[in-house]
A tleap script that builds the chain and sets N, CA, C and O, in Angstrom:
source leaprc.protein.ff14SB
mol = sequence {
  NMET ASN GLY GLY THR LEU ALA LEU MET ILE
  THR GLY LEU VAL GLY PHE GLY ALA GLY ALA
  TYR LEU ALA ALA THR GLY SER ARG GLU VAL
  GLY ILE VAL LEU MET GLY GLY GLY LEU ILE
  PHE GLN VAL LEU THR LEU ARG ARG LEU ARG
  ALA ILE LYS LYS ASP GLY SER ASP ALA CGLY
}
set mol.1.N position { -111.775 108.446 -24.006 }
set mol.1.CA position { -113.094 107.876 -23.850 }
set mol.1.C position { -112.934 106.463 -23.300 }
set mol.1.O position { -112.140 105.668 -23.804 }
set mol.2.N position { -113.687 106.175 -22.278 }
set mol.2.CA position { -113.557 104.857 -21.657 }
set mol.2.C position { -114.656 103.906 -22.135 }
set mol.2.O position { -115.526 104.277 -22.923 }
set mol.3.N position { -114.592 102.697 -21.646 }
set mol.3.CA position { -115.525 101.663 -22.078 }
set mol.3.C position { -116.964 101.935 -21.680 }
set mol.3.O position { -117.889 101.570 -22.406 }
set mol.4.N position { -117.162 102.571 -20.541 }
set mol.4.CA position { -118.515 102.888 -20.106 }
set mol.4.C position { -119.209 103.862 -21.041 }
set mol.4.O position { -120.398 103.722 -21.326 }
set mol.5.N position { -118.466 104.845 -21.514 }
set mol.5.CA position { -119.030 105.811 -22.448 }
set mol.5.C position { -119.376 105.143 -23.776 }
set mol.5.O position { -120.420 105.417 -24.368 }
set mol.6.N position { -118.497 104.275 -24.231 }
set mol.6.CA position { -118.780 103.552 -25.473 }
set mol.6.C position { -119.991 102.629 -25.321 }
set mol.6.O position { -120.791 102.491 -26.246 }
set mol.7.N position { -120.119 102.003 -24.162 }
set mol.7.CA position { -121.271 101.127 -23.923 }
set mol.7.C position { -122.570 101.917 -23.931 }
set mol.7.O position { -123.566 101.456 -24.490 }
set mol.8.N position { -122.580 103.104 -23.319 }
set mol.8.CA position { -123.775 103.944 -23.342 }
set mol.8.C position { -124.123 104.362 -24.770 }
set mol.8.O position { -125.291 104.384 -25.156 }
set mol.9.N position { -123.090 104.692 -25.546 }
set mol.9.CA position { -123.300 105.128 -26.920 }
set mol.9.C position { -123.918 104.007 -27.763 }
set mol.9.O position { -124.895 104.223 -28.480 }
set mol.10.N position { -123.341 102.822 -27.668 }
set mol.10.CA position { -123.832 101.688 -28.461 }
set mol.10.C position { -125.231 101.287 -28.010 }
set mol.10.O position { -126.090 100.980 -28.837 }
set mol.11.N position { -125.460 101.290 -26.698 }
set mol.11.CA position { -126.785 100.943 -26.181 }
set mol.11.C position { -127.839 101.927 -26.679 }
set mol.11.O position { -128.946 101.528 -27.040 }
set mol.12.N position { -127.497 103.197 -26.695 }
set mol.12.CA position { -128.434 104.201 -27.194 }
set mol.12.C position { -128.758 104.019 -28.656 }
set mol.12.O position { -129.920 104.114 -29.052 }
set mol.13.N position { -127.745 103.757 -29.470 }
set mol.13.CA position { -127.970 103.567 -30.900 }
set mol.13.C position { -128.786 102.313 -31.182 }
set mol.13.O position { -129.717 102.341 -31.987 }
set mol.14.N position { -128.440 101.218 -30.524 }
set mol.14.CA position { -129.165 99.966 -30.741 }
set mol.14.C position { -130.600 100.083 -30.234 }
set mol.14.O position { -131.533 99.621 -30.892 }
set mol.15.N position { -130.778 100.696 -29.069 }
set mol.15.CA position { -132.127 100.859 -28.525 }
set mol.15.C position { -133.011 101.711 -29.428 }
set mol.15.O position { -134.171 101.377 -29.668 }
set mol.16.N position { -132.457 102.808 -29.924 }
set mol.16.CA position { -133.251 103.661 -30.808 }
set mol.16.C position { -133.562 102.954 -32.123 }
set mol.16.O position { -134.680 103.038 -32.631 }
set mol.17.N position { -132.570 102.260 -32.670 }
set mol.17.CA position { -132.798 101.536 -33.921 }
set mol.17.C position { -133.832 100.440 -33.774 }
set mol.17.O position { -134.711 100.293 -34.624 }
set mol.18.N position { -133.736 99.670 -32.706 }
set mol.18.CA position { -134.713 98.608 -32.471 }
set mol.18.C position { -136.108 99.191 -32.246 }
set mol.18.O position { -137.104 98.637 -32.711 }
set mol.19.N position { -136.165 100.300 -31.536 }
set mol.19.CA position { -137.455 100.942 -31.303 }
set mol.19.C position { -138.075 101.464 -32.585 }
set mol.19.O position { -139.283 101.339 -32.788 }
set mol.20.N position { -137.263 102.045 -33.446 }
set mol.20.CA position { -137.782 102.540 -34.718 }
set mol.20.C position { -138.299 101.392 -35.574 }
set mol.20.O position { -139.337 101.507 -36.226 }
set mol.21.N position { -137.568 100.293 -35.565 }
set mol.21.CA position { -138.005 99.127 -36.335 }
set mol.21.C position { -139.325 98.578 -35.795 }
set mol.21.O position { -140.250 98.300 -36.557 }
set mol.22.N position { -139.400 98.428 -34.489 }
set mol.22.CA position { -140.629 97.889 -33.891 }
set mol.22.C position { -141.811 98.827 -34.089 }
set mol.22.O position { -142.929 98.379 -34.343 }
set mol.23.N position { -141.566 100.121 -33.973 }
set mol.23.CA position { -142.660 101.072 -34.153 }
set mol.23.C position { -143.178 101.051 -35.585 }
set mol.23.O position { -144.366 101.268 -35.823 }
set mol.24.N position { -142.292 100.793 -36.530 }
set mol.24.CA position { -142.703 100.794 -37.931 }
set mol.24.C position { -143.359 99.484 -38.355 }
set mol.24.O position { -144.188 99.469 -39.264 }
set mol.25.N position { -142.992 98.391 -37.702 }
set mol.25.CA position { -143.477 97.089 -38.175 }
set mol.25.C position { -144.599 96.483 -37.346 }
set mol.25.O position { -145.234 95.527 -37.792 }
set mol.26.N position { -144.863 97.005 -36.165 }
set mol.26.CA position { -145.920 96.337 -35.416 }
set mol.26.C position { -146.174 96.942 -34.062 }
set mol.26.O position { -147.070 97.775 -33.919 }
set mol.27.N position { -145.424 96.555 -33.077 }
set mol.27.CA position { -145.672 96.941 -31.692 }
set mol.27.C position { -145.264 98.400 -31.478 }
set mol.27.O position { -144.132 98.696 -31.094 }
set mol.28.N position { -146.196 99.286 -31.729 }
set mol.28.CA position { -145.886 100.715 -31.700 }
set mol.28.C position { -145.490 101.197 -30.303 }
set mol.28.O position { -144.526 101.950 -30.165 }
set mol.29.N position { -146.215 100.779 -29.274 }
set mol.29.CA position { -145.944 101.269 -27.917 }
set mol.29.C position { -144.560 100.841 -27.439 }
set mol.29.O position { -143.817 101.640 -26.868 }
set mol.30.N position { -144.223 99.583 -27.676 }
set mol.30.CA position { -142.905 99.095 -27.262 }
set mol.30.C position { -141.805 99.820 -28.040 }
set mol.30.O position { -140.759 100.151 -27.483 }
set mol.31.N position { -142.043 100.060 -29.311 }
set mol.31.CA position { -141.076 100.776 -30.126 }
set mol.31.C position { -140.824 102.180 -29.628 }
set mol.31.O position { -139.683 102.641 -29.593 }
set mol.32.N position { -141.886 102.858 -29.243 }
set mol.32.CA position { -141.742 104.226 -28.739 }
set mol.32.C position { -140.974 104.229 -27.421 }
set mol.32.O position { -140.141 105.105 -27.186 }
set mol.33.N position { -141.251 103.263 -26.573 }
set mol.33.CA position { -140.528 103.169 -25.296 }
set mol.33.C position { -139.046 102.909 -25.544 }
set mol.33.O position { -138.195 103.519 -24.896 }
set mol.34.N position { -138.729 102.015 -26.470 }
set mol.34.CA position { -137.320 101.737 -26.779 }
set mol.34.C position { -136.626 102.951 -27.388 }
set mol.34.O position { -135.467 103.223 -27.075 }
set mol.35.N position { -137.316 103.676 -28.247 }
set mol.35.CA position { -136.716 104.893 -28.815 }
set mol.35.C position { -136.445 105.926 -27.725 }
set mol.35.O position { -135.401 106.579 -27.725 }
set mol.36.N position { -137.388 106.070 -26.799 }
set mol.36.CA position { -137.168 106.996 -25.682 }
set mol.36.C position { -135.992 106.582 -24.822 }
set mol.36.O position { -135.191 107.420 -24.407 }
set mol.37.N position { -135.889 105.286 -24.554 }
set mol.37.CA position { -134.741 104.793 -23.786 }
set mol.37.C position { -133.426 105.024 -24.516 }
set mol.37.O position { -132.427 105.401 -23.904 }
set mol.38.N position { -133.428 104.797 -25.823 }
set mol.38.CA position { -132.226 105.042 -26.614 }
set mol.38.C position { -131.803 106.496 -26.563 }
set mol.38.O position { -130.614 106.799 -26.464 }
set mol.39.N position { -132.776 107.401 -26.631 }
set mol.39.CA position { -132.451 108.829 -26.550 }
set mol.39.C position { -131.896 109.203 -25.180 }
set mol.39.O position { -131.003 110.044 -25.078 }
set mol.40.N position { -132.418 108.585 -24.136 }
set mol.40.CA position { -131.896 108.855 -22.794 }
set mol.40.C position { -130.444 108.407 -22.695 }
set mol.40.O position { -129.614 109.118 -22.126 }
set mol.41.N position { -130.127 107.228 -23.246 }
set mol.41.CA position { -128.744 106.768 -23.227 }
set mol.41.C position { -127.839 107.698 -24.033 }
set mol.41.O position { -126.686 107.905 -23.654 }
set mol.42.N position { -128.331 108.256 -25.123 }
set mol.42.CA position { -127.529 109.195 -25.910 }
set mol.42.C position { -127.282 110.489 -25.134 }
set mol.42.O position { -126.191 111.054 -25.209 }
set mol.43.N position { -128.278 110.961 -24.395 }
set mol.43.CA position { -128.093 112.154 -23.569 }
set mol.43.C position { -127.065 111.888 -22.479 }
set mol.43.O position { -126.220 112.740 -22.205 }
set mol.44.N position { -127.127 110.719 -21.857 }
set mol.44.CA position { -126.124 110.371 -20.842 }
set mol.44.C position { -124.730 110.307 -21.444 }
set mol.44.O position { -123.758 110.707 -20.804 }
set mol.45.N position { -124.626 109.806 -22.671 }
set mol.45.CA position { -123.335 109.755 -23.356 }
set mol.45.C position { -122.796 111.159 -23.575 }
set mol.45.O position { -121.619 111.419 -23.323 }
set mol.46.N position { -123.640 112.059 -24.039 }
set mol.46.CA position { -123.197 113.431 -24.278 }
set mol.46.C position { -122.775 114.121 -22.988 }
set mol.46.O position { -121.813 114.890 -22.979 }
set mol.47.N position { -123.497 113.847 -21.890 }
set mol.47.CA position { -123.094 114.420 -20.598 }
set mol.47.C position { -121.707 113.939 -20.193 }
set mol.47.O position { -120.879 114.723 -19.727 }
set mol.48.N position { -121.459 112.635 -20.376 }
set mol.48.CA position { -120.147 112.094 -20.008 }
set mol.48.C position { -119.048 112.659 -20.885 }
set mol.48.O position { -117.956 112.953 -20.398 }
set mol.49.N position { -119.325 112.819 -22.191 }
set mol.49.CA position { -118.318 113.378 -23.092 }
set mol.49.C position { -117.996 114.824 -22.737 }
set mol.49.O position { -116.837 115.235 -22.793 }
set mol.50.N position { -119.012 115.596 -22.374 }
set mol.50.CA position { -118.764 116.987 -21.959 }
set mol.50.C position { -117.951 117.035 -20.670 }
set mol.50.O position { -117.072 117.884 -20.521 }
set mol.51.N position { -118.240 116.128 -19.739 }
set mol.51.CA position { -117.495 116.102 -18.482 }
set mol.51.C position { -116.040 115.724 -18.734 }
set mol.51.O position { -115.135 116.286 -18.117 }
set mol.52.N position { -115.813 114.780 -19.631 }
set mol.52.CA position { -114.440 114.388 -19.965 }
set mol.52.C position { -113.699 115.543 -20.616 }
set mol.52.O position { -112.533 115.791 -20.309 }
set mol.53.N position { -114.375 116.253 -21.518 }
set mol.53.CA position { -113.755 117.366 -22.195 }
set mol.53.C position { -113.437 118.500 -21.216 }
set mol.53.O position { -112.395 119.147 -21.323 }
set mol.54.N position { -114.337 118.732 -20.268 }
set mol.54.CA position { -114.142 119.791 -19.285 }
set mol.54.C position { -112.975 119.482 -18.346 }
set mol.54.O position { -112.187 120.366 -18.009 }
set mol.55.N position { -112.873 118.213 -17.926 }
set mol.55.CA position { -111.793 117.801 -17.025 }
set mol.55.C position { -110.446 117.745 -17.717 }
set mol.55.O position { -109.411 117.957 -17.085 }
set mol.56.N position { -110.452 117.465 -18.993 }
set mol.56.CA position { -109.199 117.283 -19.699 }
set mol.56.C position { -108.523 115.974 -19.330 }
set mol.56.O position { -107.312 115.829 -19.494 }
set mol.57.N position { -109.306 115.016 -18.831 }
set mol.57.CA position { -108.721 113.761 -18.354 }
set mol.57.C position { -108.594 112.706 -19.443 }
set mol.57.O position { -108.181 111.580 -19.165 }
set mol.58.N position { -108.937 113.048 -20.658 }
set mol.58.CA position { -108.803 112.088 -21.749 }
set mol.58.C position { -107.340 111.996 -22.162 }
set mol.58.O position { -106.749 112.994 -22.575 }
set mol.59.N position { -106.760 110.828 -22.055 }
set mol.59.CA position { -105.339 110.655 -22.343 }
set mol.59.C position { -105.078 110.692 -23.842 }
set mol.59.O position { -103.932 110.822 -24.271 }
set mol.60.N position { -106.136 110.579 -24.638 }
set mol.60.CA position { -106.113 110.716 -26.070 }
set mol.60.C position { -105.079 109.967 -26.759 }
set mol.60.O position { -104.987 110.027 -27.985 }
savepdb mol mol.pdb
quit
């Protein structure tokens, strides 16, 4: 796993967490947008992990 994949993973988790917090405490629309963005980053992470697994290019 390379740094780009880890960055996507962390960005997705932080974005979703921040969105959930904002949606619960006040700015609902912004929170929902951040949660959606976080989920998109998580989907991109899963795509990259599947591609790495398929290629077998992970030096592990």
